C-alpha beads as a LAMMPS data file, in Angstrom:
LAMMPS data file: protein, C-alpha beads

382 atoms
381 bonds

1 atom types
1 bond types

-500.0 500.0 xlo xhi
-500.0 500.0 ylo yhi
-500.0 500.0 zlo zhi

Masses

1 110.0

Atoms # bond

1 1 1 -423.934 -365.976 117.249
2 1 1 -425.681 -369.025 118.672
3 1 1 -425.202 -367.621 122.189
4 1 1 -427.415 -364.663 121.273
5 1 1 -430.360 -366.983 120.728
6 1 1 -430.902 -367.634 124.459
7 1 1 -433.975 -365.348 124.776
8 1 1 -435.667 -367.250 121.945
9 1 1 -434.811 -370.559 123.609
10 1 1 -436.176 -369.310 126.944
11 1 1 -439.419 -368.317 125.259
12 1 1 -439.685 -371.829 123.832
13 1 1 -439.206 -373.247 127.335
14 1 1 -442.212 -371.201 128.488
15 1 1 -444.290 -372.476 125.538
16 1 1 -443.331 -376.096 126.165
17 1 1 -444.199 -375.789 129.838
18 1 1 -447.538 -374.097 129.150
19 1 1 -448.615 -376.522 126.450
20 1 1 -448.228 -379.663 128.553
21 1 1 -448.424 -378.727 132.238
22 1 1 -452.150 -377.900 132.020
23 1 1 -453.007 -381.554 131.357
24 1 1 -451.566 -382.528 134.735
25 1 1 -453.421 -379.717 136.497
26 1 1 -456.921 -380.406 135.145
27 1 1 -458.275 -382.089 138.311
28 1 1 -457.075 -379.218 140.542
29 1 1 -458.406 -376.558 138.194
30 1 1 -461.768 -378.298 137.806
31 1 1 -462.230 -378.564 141.569
32 1 1 -461.184 -374.962 142.180
33 1 1 -463.409 -373.473 139.467
34 1 1 -466.324 -375.789 140.175
35 1 1 -466.477 -377.396 136.758
36 1 1 -466.055 -380.855 135.250
37 1 1 -462.714 -382.032 133.911
38 1 1 -464.142 -382.184 130.394
39 1 1 -465.170 -378.523 130.512
40 1 1 -461.756 -377.460 131.805
41 1 1 -460.257 -379.627 129.070
42 1 1 -461.760 -377.180 126.595
43 1 1 -458.988 -374.847 127.712
44 1 1 -456.431 -377.269 126.280
45 1 1 -458.469 -377.494 123.073
46 1 1 -458.697 -373.693 122.888
47 1 1 -454.919 -373.327 123.306
48 1 1 -454.103 -375.961 120.691
49 1 1 -456.713 -374.780 118.210
50 1 1 -455.678 -371.128 118.449
51 1 1 -452.042 -372.114 118.072
52 1 1 -452.732 -374.188 114.967
53 1 1 -454.853 -371.505 113.257
54 1 1 -452.982 -368.328 114.201
55 1 1 -449.491 -369.643 113.444
56 1 1 -449.799 -369.996 109.656
57 1 1 -452.182 -367.024 109.290
58 1 1 -450.450 -364.392 111.437
59 1 1 -446.780 -365.293 111.926
60 1 1 -445.920 -364.304 108.354
61 1 1 -447.432 -360.855 108.936
62 1 1 -445.586 -360.537 112.246
63 1 1 -442.383 -361.319 110.359
64 1 1 -442.530 -357.890 108.694
65 1 1 -441.168 -356.506 111.980
66 1 1 -439.725 -359.611 113.664
67 1 1 -438.344 -357.943 116.790
68 1 1 -441.617 -356.258 117.665
69 1 1 -443.500 -359.345 116.523
70 1 1 -441.554 -361.486 118.990
71 1 1 -441.935 -358.911 121.750
72 1 1 -445.670 -358.566 121.180
73 1 1 -446.285 -362.304 120.979
74 1 1 -444.358 -363.257 124.129
75 1 1 -445.829 -360.272 126.011
76 1 1 -449.411 -361.274 125.146
77 1 1 -448.565 -364.898 125.946
78 1 1 -447.206 -363.982 129.386
79 1 1 -450.133 -361.652 130.154
80 1 1 -452.648 -364.299 129.084
81 1 1 -451.045 -366.762 131.478
82 1 1 -451.297 -364.237 134.284
83 1 1 -455.020 -363.977 133.530
84 1 1 -455.226 -367.779 133.546
85 1 1 -453.516 -367.866 136.942
86 1 1 -456.061 -365.474 138.480
87 1 1 -459.127 -366.744 136.578
88 1 1 -462.240 -366.412 138.765
89 1 1 -464.493 -368.360 136.363
90 1 1 -464.322 -371.090 133.746
91 1 1 -465.157 -368.574 131.000
92 1 1 -462.187 -366.365 131.836
93 1 1 -459.970 -369.440 132.046
94 1 1 -460.932 -370.697 128.572
95 1 1 -460.664 -367.282 126.910
96 1 1 -457.228 -366.720 128.454
97 1 1 -456.082 -370.115 127.134
98 1 1 -457.354 -369.152 123.686
99 1 1 -455.341 -365.915 123.736
100 1 1 -452.236 -367.672 125.086
101 1 1 -452.459 -370.259 122.301
102 1 1 -452.825 -367.590 119.614
103 1 1 -449.754 -365.739 120.910
104 1 1 -447.782 -368.984 121.144
105 1 1 -448.756 -369.810 117.563
106 1 1 -447.176 -366.553 116.416
107 1 1 -444.107 -366.665 118.671
108 1 1 -442.976 -370.259 118.112
109 1 1 -442.571 -370.284 114.292
110 1 1 -441.365 -366.680 114.219
111 1 1 -438.634 -367.427 116.776
112 1 1 -437.563 -370.495 114.770
113 1 1 -437.452 -368.473 111.544
114 1 1 -435.457 -365.673 113.208
115 1 1 -433.035 -368.206 114.696
116 1 1 -432.544 -369.894 111.338
117 1 1 -431.820 -366.578 109.625
118 1 1 -429.539 -365.273 112.382
119 1 1 -426.745 -367.671 111.420
120 1 1 -425.014 -368.903 108.292
121 1 1 -426.591 -371.766 106.338
122 1 1 -423.934 -374.132 107.698
123 1 1 -425.114 -373.500 111.275
124 1 1 -428.834 -373.320 110.645
125 1 1 -429.469 -376.834 111.937
126 1 1 -427.908 -376.039 115.312
127 1 1 -429.821 -372.770 115.584
128 1 1 -433.148 -374.471 114.857
129 1 1 -432.405 -377.347 117.217
130 1 1 -431.583 -374.929 120.049
131 1 1 -434.929 -373.148 119.794
132 1 1 -436.847 -376.404 119.417
133 1 1 -434.872 -377.890 122.305
134 1 1 -436.430 -375.187 124.472
135 1 1 -439.803 -376.853 123.893
136 1 1 -438.277 -380.171 124.925
137 1 1 -436.787 -378.700 128.093
138 1 1 -440.102 -377.038 128.939
139 1 1 -441.842 -380.386 128.552
140 1 1 -439.251 -382.766 129.989
141 1 1 -437.992 -380.646 132.902
142 1 1 -440.532 -377.855 133.209
143 1 1 -443.658 -379.980 133.434
144 1 1 -442.465 -382.089 136.412
145 1 1 -441.211 -378.882 138.060
146 1 1 -444.547 -377.174 137.413
147 1 1 -446.488 -380.086 138.828
148 1 1 -444.229 -380.002 141.908
149 1 1 -444.995 -376.313 142.367
150 1 1 -448.714 -377.043 141.978
151 1 1 -448.542 -379.761 144.609
152 1 1 -447.020 -377.355 147.126
153 1 1 -448.610 -374.022 146.178
154 1 1 -451.578 -374.836 143.944
155 1 1 -452.246 -374.791 140.219
156 1 1 -452.302 -370.990 140.011
157 1 1 -448.671 -370.818 141.135
158 1 1 -447.688 -373.319 138.442
159 1 1 -449.296 -371.166 135.719
160 1 1 -447.643 -368.079 137.203
161 1 1 -444.314 -369.876 136.734
162 1 1 -445.003 -369.965 132.991
163 1 1 -445.453 -366.182 133.018
164 1 1 -442.202 -365.685 134.939
165 1 1 -440.262 -367.623 132.287
166 1 1 -442.097 -365.752 129.537
167 1 1 -441.258 -362.349 131.050
168 1 1 -437.588 -363.369 131.318
169 1 1 -437.638 -364.187 127.593
170 1 1 -439.378 -360.870 126.907
171 1 1 -436.614 -358.993 128.730
172 1 1 -433.929 -360.869 126.809
173 1 1 -435.484 -360.047 123.441
174 1 1 -436.036 -356.410 124.458
175 1 1 -432.357 -355.791 125.240
176 1 1 -431.202 -357.099 121.874
177 1 1 -430.356 -354.476 119.309
178 1 1 -432.868 -354.114 116.500
179 1 1 -430.074 -354.836 114.008
180 1 1 -429.404 -358.168 115.756
181 1 1 -432.833 -359.470 114.741
182 1 1 -432.768 -360.390 111.048
183 1 1 -435.658 -359.634 108.733
184 1 1 -438.005 -362.528 108.034
185 1 1 -439.580 -362.584 104.558
186 1 1 -443.327 -362.022 104.680
187 1 1 -446.181 -362.128 102.203
188 1 1 -449.894 -361.588 101.701
189 1 1 -452.474 -363.987 103.131
190 1 1 -453.186 -365.424 99.684
191 1 1 -449.503 -366.085 99.075
192 1 1 -449.185 -367.743 102.487
193 1 1 -452.097 -370.070 101.770
194 1 1 -450.600 -371.011 98.387
195 1 1 -447.265 -371.821 100.027
196 1 1 -448.955 -374.140 102.551
197 1 1 -450.912 -375.807 99.750
198 1 1 -447.889 -376.532 97.537
199 1 1 -447.625 -380.315 97.238
200 1 1 -444.119 -380.805 98.658
201 1 1 -444.849 -378.427 101.547
202 1 1 -448.184 -380.089 102.269
203 1 1 -446.579 -383.533 102.363
204 1 1 -443.855 -382.242 104.686
205 1 1 -446.506 -380.852 107.027
206 1 1 -448.356 -384.180 106.893
207 1 1 -445.160 -385.961 107.972
208 1 1 -444.969 -383.712 111.032
209 1 1 -448.653 -384.265 111.738
210 1 1 -448.463 -388.067 111.611
211 1 1 -445.279 -388.195 113.685
212 1 1 -446.984 -385.897 116.196
213 1 1 -449.992 -388.238 116.336
214 1 1 -447.784 -391.269 116.887
215 1 1 -445.059 -389.896 119.141
216 1 1 -446.561 -387.098 121.247
217 1 1 -450.076 -388.504 121.048
218 1 1 -448.850 -391.847 122.365
219 1 1 -446.960 -390.060 125.138
220 1 1 -450.316 -389.029 126.612
221 1 1 -450.827 -392.703 127.476
222 1 1 -447.247 -393.564 128.360
223 1 1 -448.378 -394.892 131.743
224 1 1 -450.391 -397.612 129.951
225 1 1 -447.365 -398.536 127.838
226 1 1 -445.105 -398.589 130.895
227 1 1 -447.496 -400.894 132.696
228 1 1 -447.377 -403.255 129.709
229 1 1 -443.554 -403.438 129.761
230 1 1 -443.428 -403.440 133.580
231 1 1 -441.371 -400.259 133.984
232 1 1 -441.949 -397.803 136.831
233 1 1 -443.934 -394.803 135.587
234 1 1 -441.664 -392.035 136.915
235 1 1 -438.486 -393.846 135.866
236 1 1 -439.901 -394.513 132.403
237 1 1 -440.940 -390.893 131.914
238 1 1 -437.478 -389.681 132.896
239 1 1 -435.805 -392.118 130.499
240 1 1 -438.095 -390.872 127.717
241 1 1 -437.390 -387.277 128.719
242 1 1 -433.611 -387.682 128.791
243 1 1 -433.745 -389.242 125.341
244 1 1 -435.907 -386.343 124.143
245 1 1 -433.530 -383.708 125.491
246 1 1 -430.520 -385.403 123.887
247 1 1 -432.366 -385.723 120.597
248 1 1 -433.532 -382.115 120.549
249 1 1 -430.123 -380.679 121.404
250 1 1 -427.996 -383.126 119.421
251 1 1 -429.829 -383.238 116.100
252 1 1 -428.561 -379.784 115.112
253 1 1 -424.959 -380.846 114.548
254 1 1 -426.089 -383.907 112.616
255 1 1 -428.398 -381.748 110.513
256 1 1 -425.585 -379.341 109.630
257 1 1 -423.448 -382.215 108.347
258 1 1 -425.936 -384.052 106.120
259 1 1 -426.724 -383.196 102.501
260 1 1 -430.481 -383.653 102.775
261 1 1 -432.685 -382.793 105.737
262 1 1 -435.593 -384.647 104.123
263 1 1 -433.547 -387.839 103.909
264 1 1 -432.591 -387.408 107.573
265 1 1 -436.282 -387.059 108.484
266 1 1 -437.100 -390.295 106.675
267 1 1 -434.324 -392.157 108.502
268 1 1 -435.497 -390.829 111.876
269 1 1 -439.127 -391.835 111.438
270 1 1 -438.223 -395.266 110.016
271 1 1 -436.253 -395.834 113.215
272 1 1 -439.209 -394.524 115.239
273 1 1 -441.519 -397.049 113.551
274 1 1 -439.025 -399.824 114.333
275 1 1 -438.928 -398.615 117.940
276 1 1 -442.707 -398.879 118.344
277 1 1 -442.602 -402.337 116.733
278 1 1 -439.991 -403.459 119.274
279 1 1 -442.126 -402.208 122.169
280 1 1 -445.046 -404.123 120.718
281 1 1 -443.171 -407.378 120.049
282 1 1 -441.083 -407.632 123.231
283 1 1 -443.327 -406.629 126.154
284 1 1 -441.577 -408.944 128.613
285 1 1 -438.015 -407.671 128.127
286 1 1 -437.216 -404.790 130.473
287 1 1 -433.902 -404.094 128.735
288 1 1 -435.600 -403.776 125.335
289 1 1 -438.270 -401.587 126.926
290 1 1 -435.739 -399.216 128.509
291 1 1 -433.763 -398.849 125.280
292 1 1 -436.959 -398.297 123.297
293 1 1 -438.252 -395.668 125.747
294 1 1 -434.996 -393.734 125.438
295 1 1 -435.044 -394.053 121.638
296 1 1 -438.701 -393.027 121.477
297 1 1 -437.943 -389.733 123.215
298 1 1 -434.767 -389.174 121.216
299 1 1 -436.285 -389.892 117.799
300 1 1 -439.577 -388.104 118.422
301 1 1 -437.959 -384.851 119.542
302 1 1 -435.171 -384.964 116.957
303 1 1 -437.652 -385.170 114.062
304 1 1 -438.810 -381.540 114.281
305 1 1 -435.591 -379.646 113.460
306 1 1 -435.018 -381.431 110.103
307 1 1 -438.618 -380.691 109.173
308 1 1 -438.212 -377.002 110.006
309 1 1 -434.938 -376.969 108.071
310 1 1 -436.643 -378.515 105.040
311 1 1 -439.426 -375.926 105.124
312 1 1 -436.995 -373.018 105.439
313 1 1 -434.777 -374.366 102.650
314 1 1 -437.691 -375.049 100.298
315 1 1 -439.324 -371.663 101.034
316 1 1 -436.517 -369.113 101.524
317 1 1 -438.906 -366.202 100.936
318 1 1 -441.675 -367.525 103.185
319 1 1 -439.740 -368.592 106.272
320 1 1 -442.189 -367.695 109.032
321 1 1 -445.241 -369.031 107.211
322 1 1 -443.574 -372.318 106.255
323 1 1 -442.279 -372.939 109.767
324 1 1 -445.630 -371.941 111.285
325 1 1 -447.525 -374.504 109.215
326 1 1 -445.101 -377.205 110.313
327 1 1 -445.278 -376.228 113.988
328 1 1 -449.075 -376.164 113.859
329 1 1 -449.099 -379.672 112.415
330 1 1 -447.047 -380.883 115.375
331 1 1 -449.566 -379.486 117.884
332 1 1 -452.537 -380.781 115.910
333 1 1 -450.933 -384.203 115.676
334 1 1 -450.435 -384.293 119.425
335 1 1 -454.071 -383.327 120.041
336 1 1 -455.468 -385.833 117.523
337 1 1 -453.187 -388.560 118.865
338 1 1 -454.446 -387.955 122.384
339 1 1 -458.076 -388.103 121.246
340 1 1 -457.662 -391.243 119.134
341 1 1 -455.527 -392.942 121.789
342 1 1 -458.336 -392.490 124.286
343 1 1 -460.615 -394.560 122.034
344 1 1 -458.088 -397.419 122.086
345 1 1 -457.859 -397.643 125.872
346 1 1 -457.293 -399.758 127.858
347 1 1 -455.449 -401.794 125.207
348 1 1 -451.746 -400.924 125.323
349 1 1 -451.163 -403.127 122.270
350 1 1 -453.882 -401.198 120.414
351 1 1 -452.261 -397.867 121.267
352 1 1 -448.853 -399.079 120.087
353 1 1 -450.358 -400.507 116.892
354 1 1 -452.118 -397.217 116.207
355 1 1 -448.908 -395.250 116.761
356 1 1 -446.980 -397.613 114.493
357 1 1 -449.601 -397.302 111.749
358 1 1 -449.649 -393.499 111.637
359 1 1 -445.833 -393.307 111.685
360 1 1 -445.753 -395.703 108.709
361 1 1 -448.119 -393.332 106.906
362 1 1 -445.698 -390.548 107.819
363 1 1 -442.866 -392.490 106.170
364 1 1 -444.847 -392.696 102.924
365 1 1 -445.494 -388.935 103.046
366 1 1 -441.811 -388.279 103.769
367 1 1 -440.722 -390.270 100.736
368 1 1 -443.276 -388.403 98.643
369 1 1 -442.129 -384.991 99.919
370 1 1 -438.539 -385.851 99.101
371 1 1 -439.446 -386.998 95.595
372 1 1 -441.430 -383.830 94.864
373 1 1 -439.189 -381.283 96.603
374 1 1 -437.606 -378.395 94.775
375 1 1 -433.769 -378.439 94.597
376 1 1 -432.003 -375.589 96.358
377 1 1 -428.500 -374.184 95.658
378 1 1 -427.189 -374.997 99.109
379 1 1 -429.401 -377.815 100.247
380 1 1 -430.550 -380.223 97.545
381 1 1 -433.385 -382.030 99.252
382 1 1 -433.757 -384.758 96.617

Bonds

1 1 1 2
2 1 2 3
3 1 3 4
4 1 4 5
5 1 5 6
6 1 6 7
7 1 7 8
8 1 8 9
9 1 9 10
10 1 10 11
11 1 11 12
12 1 12 13
13 1 13 14
14 1 14 15
15 1 15 16
16 1 16 17
17 1 17 18
18 1 18 19
19 1 19 20
20 1 20 21
21 1 21 22
22 1 22 23
23 1 23 24
24 1 24 25
25 1 25 26
26 1 26 27
27 1 27 28
28 1 28 29
29 1 29 30
30 1 30 31
31 1 31 32
32 1 32 33
33 1 33 34
34 1 34 35
35 1 35 36
36 1 36 37
37 1 37 38
38 1 38 39
39 1 39 40
40 1 40 41
41 1 41 42
42 1 42 43
43 1 43 44
44 1 44 45
45 1 45 46
46 1 46 47
47 1 47 48
48 1 48 49
49 1 49 50
50 1 50 51
51 1 51 52
52 1 52 53
53 1 53 54
54 1 54 55
55 1 55 56
56 1 56 57
57 1 57 58
58 1 58 59
59 1 59 60
60 1 60 61
61 1 61 62
62 1 62 63
63 1 63 64
64 1 64 65
65 1 65 66
66 1 66 67
67 1 67 68
68 1 68 69
69 1 69 70
70 1 70 71
71 1 71 72
72 1 72 73
73 1 73 74
74 1 74 75
75 1 75 76
76 1 76 77
77 1 77 78
78 1 78 79
79 1 79 80
80 1 80 81
81 1 81 82
82 1 82 83
83 1 83 84
84 1 84 85
85 1 85 86
86 1 86 87
87 1 87 88
88 1 88 89
89 1 89 90
90 1 90 91
91 1 91 92
92 1 92 93
93 1 93 94
94 1 94 95
95 1 95 96
96 1 96 97
97 1 97 98
98 1 98 99
99 1 99 100
100 1 100 101
101 1 101 102
102 1 102 103
103 1 103 104
104 1 104 105
105 1 105 106
106 1 106 107
107 1 107 108
108 1 108 109
109 1 109 110
110 1 110 111
111 1 111 112
112 1 112 113
113 1 113 114
114 1 114 115
115 1 115 116
116 1 116 117
117 1 117 118
118 1 118 119
119 1 119 120
120 1 120 121
121 1 121 122
122 1 122 123
123 1 123 124
124 1 124 125
125 1 125 126
126 1 126 127
127 1 127 128
128 1 128 129
129 1 129 130
130 1 130 131
131 1 131 132
132 1 132 133
133 1 133 134
134 1 134 135
135 1 135 136
136 1 136 137
137 1 137 138
138 1 138 139
139 1 139 140
140 1 140 141
141 1 141 142
142 1 142 143
143 1 143 144
144 1 144 145
145 1 145 146
146 1 146 147
147 1 147 148
148 1 148 149
149 1 149 150
150 1 150 151
151 1 151 152
152 1 152 153
153 1 153 154
154 1 154 155
155 1 155 156
156 1 156 157
157 1 157 158
158 1 158 159
159 1 159 160
160 1 160 161
161 1 161 162
162 1 162 163
163 1 163 164
164 1 164 165
165 1 165 166
166 1 166 167
167 1 167 168
168 1 168 169
169 1 169 170
170 1 170 171
171 1 171 172
172 1 172 173
173 1 173 174
174 1 174 175
175 1 175 176
176 1 176 177
177 1 177 178
178 1 178 179
179 1 179 180
180 1 180 181
181 1 181 182
182 1 182 183
183 1 183 184
184 1 184 185
185 1 185 186
186 1 186 187
187 1 187 188
188 1 188 189
189 1 189 190
190 1 190 191
191 1 191 192
192 1 192 193
193 1 193 194
194 1 194 195
195 1 195 196
196 1 196 197
197 1 197 198
198 1 198 199
199 1 199 200
200 1 200 201
201 1 201 202
202 1 202 203
203 1 203 204
204 1 204 205
205 1 205 206
206 1 206 207
207 1 207 208
208 1 208 209
209 1 209 210
210 1 210 211
211 1 211 212
212 1 212 213
213 1 213 214
214 1 214 215
215 1 215 216
216 1 216 217
217 1 217 218
218 1 218 219
219 1 219 220
220 1 220 221
221 1 221 222
222 1 222 223
223 1 223 224
224 1 224 225
225 1 225 226
226 1 226 227
227 1 227 228
228 1 228 229
229 1 229 230
230 1 230 231
231 1 231 232
232 1 232 233
233 1 233 234
234 1 234 235
235 1 235 236
236 1 236 237
237 1 237 238
238 1 238 239
239 1 239 240
240 1 240 241
241 1 241 242
242 1 242 243
243 1 243 244
244 1 244 245
245 1 245 246
246 1 246 247
247 1 247 248
248 1 248 249
249 1 249 250
250 1 250 251
251 1 251 252
252 1 252 253
253 1 253 254
254 1 254 255
255 1 255 256
256 1 256 257
257 1 257 258
258 1 258 259
259 1 259 260
260 1 260 261
261 1 261 262
262 1 262 263
263 1 263 264
264 1 264 265
265 1 265 266
266 1 266 267
267 1 267 268
268 1 268 269
269 1 269 270
270 1 270 271
271 1 271 272
272 1 272 273
273 1 273 274
274 1 274 275
275 1 275 276
276 1 276 277
277 1 277 278
278 1 278 279
279 1 279 280
280 1 280 281
281 1 281 282
282 1 282 283
283 1 283 284
284 1 284 285
285 1 285 286
286 1 286 287
287 1 287 288
288 1 288 289
289 1 289 290
290 1 290 291
291 1 291 292
292 1 292 293
293 1 293 294
294 1 294 295
295 1 295 296
296 1 296 297
297 1 297 298
298 1 298 299
299 1 299 300
300 1 300 301
301 1 301 302
302 1 302 303
303 1 303 304
304 1 304 305
305 1 305 306
306 1 306 307
307 1 307 308
308 1 308 309
309 1 309 310
310 1 310 311
311 1 311 312
312 1 312 313
313 1 313 314
314 1 314 315
315 1 315 316
316 1 316 317
317 1 317 318
318 1 318 319
319 1 319 320
320 1 320 321
321 1 321 322
322 1 322 323
323 1 323 324
324 1 324 325
325 1 325 326
326 1 326 327
327 1 327 328
328 1 328 329
329 1 329 330
330 1 330 331
331 1 331 332
332 1 332 333
333 1 333 334
334 1 334 335
335 1 335 336
336 1 336 337
337 1 337 338
338 1 338 339
339 1 339 340
340 1 340 341
341 1 341 342
342 1 342 343
343 1 343 344
344 1 344 345
345 1 345 346
346 1 346 347
347 1 347 348
348 1 348 349
349 1 349 350
350 1 350 351
351 1 351 352
352 1 352 353
353 1 353 354
354 1 354 355
355 1 355 356
356 1 356 357
357 1 357 358
358 1 358 359
359 1 359 360
360 1 360 361
361 1 361 362
362 1 362 363
363 1 363 364
364 1 364 365
365 1 365 366
366 1 366 367
367 1 367 368
368 1 368 369
369 1 369 370
370 1 370 371
371 1 371 372
372 1 372 373
373 1 373 374
374 1 374 375
375 1 375 376
376 1 376 377
377 1 377 378
378 1 378 379
379 1 379 380
380 1 380 381
381 1 381 382
């Protein structure tokens, strides 16, 4: 059954590529459209903001007809990227990024919820990790590939590449039988807001947010960290990326074997905090730096699947909404981390200290979520 999830994974690859490749293209886009980098940066803000808002509010409604919801979301996402690629003005560019972000906010949690409900409970961890690994592949492999395309053919070609991957995912979902796409429980808007506001769910989402601030937010300034530990930028990014890919793909089997996904989350982020502390304390050791870079990627990317698993297990009747809130927190955390990290420049020690602090806050929230979680027949999260 896991093999049938490939269209969902491919869609996640497109989302991962789109979310992060734009940052590397900002100078080209600004020059081409005759605007400042800060104005073009509003496109990134529009994408992230729309993703964060539309995910929790609309993905639950889309779950009433998950196959058509997935088809509609990835189709709008791909079309919006085509508009981005041919944007004649800054206004069109920003609006297209807003629409792409809204569609991504619906597709990402809905695809995770569908994947989790397409398999037995014993294989749910692997299913979730596969879909989330698509985001990792899109970021780790797709972004360098996209930047290479942009260098040779321009930024518009790189954005068009996102649409090509999205259309391939669209075709894969379209050829699946309707019966092969399981129903995803849905609810009213009021019910969805109450689910997000429940204390254990809110704490779980906060964990994802703080880890996103520390891990993905810090990644924005990885070049500063690499300079501190005297590691080549490209080599360091690849080491981080390889660790991330292994973490995203490998965490599923671990998740299916443990009794508590919340406990696994706590262990992962405690190790992540220790990793940042090691980078901070041993700046002159290249061996420590290389190991820590690998572990940073591995731990950061492996933290998402247990969180999604916890949300699905704690909210069996609100799968899409619960997963959407968690996914939105990850994107918001990344955006906030990037903004706050910029205030700490050029101090690499300050950036690492900030990342360590927010991850420690995440540990406290994780312990609280575990203490307040509701026991489930299959997966006792206490």
